[in-house]
N, C-alpha and C positions, 0 to 999 in steps of 0.2 A: 157375779163374781164369787159370792159366797158358796155357790154350788161347786165351782172349781176348787175352792179351798177345802170343802168337805170331802171331795172325791180324791184328793191327793194330787190333782192336776195343776195346782198352783205352783208357779215357779217365780220367785222374786226377780225383778228386773235388775240387772247389773249394768253399770255404765263404766266408762273409762275413768271417771273420777273416783270410783270405788276400789281401784286396783293400784298396786305398786309392782315394780319389776325387781326380781331377784338379781343381784349383782353377780352371783356366782354362776347360775345356770341359765338365766334369762327367762324364767317362767313368770307368768303373771300370777300374783297372789292378791287375795282380798286384803284391804287395809287392816282388818282386825287380826290377821294372822301375825303372830309374833315371830314365827320361823317359816321358811319356805316349805310348802307342802310337797314339793317335788324332791328337793335335795337336802332339806333340813338346815339350810343356812340360817344363822341367827345374827348376822351382822347387819350392815346398812343395806337399804333397798333404794333403788333408783326411782325417783319421782318425776323424771323428765317427761313432759307430755308427748314429745315427738317419739321417744323410744317406746313409751307405753302404747302409743297409737300403732306403731309398727308391730309390736307383739300382739295387740288386739286384732289387727288385720290378719296376722298369721293364724290366730285361733279361728277367726271368722271364716277365713278361706278353707280351713280344715273341717270345721263342723257346721258351717253355714249359720251359726249363731254362737254367742258366748253365754254359757250357763254357769250357775254357781259351782257346780262340780269341776268345771274347767279351771277355776281359780282357787280351789280348795276351801270354798266357803262352807260346804256341808260336810266337813271332815269330822269323823267320830273320834272320841277319845279312845285310846288303846285300852283294852280290857285285859287284866291279868288273871290270876287264879281266882276262881269263885266269883267272877264277874266284877271284881273290884278294879277301879280305874288304876292302871299301872303308871308308875312314874317314868319308867323307861319305855321307849318305843320298841316293839318287837324287832324291827330292823337293826336297832342298835345292839340288842341282846345277841342277835345272830352274828352281827359283825364282831362283837367282842369274843364270842365263842370261836369264830373262825380265826381271828388274829391270835388268840391264845393258843389254839392248836398249831398254827404256823410257827409261833415263837418256840413252842416245845420241840417241834421237828427240827428247827434250825439250831436250837441249843444241843439236841442230841447229836446232830451232825458235827457241831463244833467240838463236842466232847470226844467223839470218835476220832476226829482229826488230831486233837491234842494227844490222845493216847498213841496214835500211829507215830506222831512226831517224837514223842518220848521214847518209843521203842527204837526208832531209827537213831536217836542220839545215844541210846544206851549201847547199841552195837558198835564195836570198833572194827572198822574194816581196814585191812592192811592197804597201804598205798598200792595202786596198780602201776603198770609199767610206764604210764604217762606221768606219774608223780602226783596224781590227784587223789 
């Protein structure tokens, strides 16, 4: 077995007792994960053995075995500038940039609508033949 360890072929065994189920997305996670490696959920996890078994069977049917990377056990820390471990995950930074961009677009739209509304209120149209 030491030969497998030295060649990089060693893969630690994972059992159903080593995992928990994300309540948000239903992904299996290793017990040591503080947040879901799939969706980032940081709340409660489901430890119901029947539900874990169903999720385990789903992974087993898909990959013919359950390996550590399927449950986020071998997840690497996100690296920021100059190889320093980043506090924020890259996906969160991207999401923050996209939501900031969207907020700016919506604010510009609202400003243009307010300007148009102010112009319409400033114009005094004479009543038409219908009295409106």
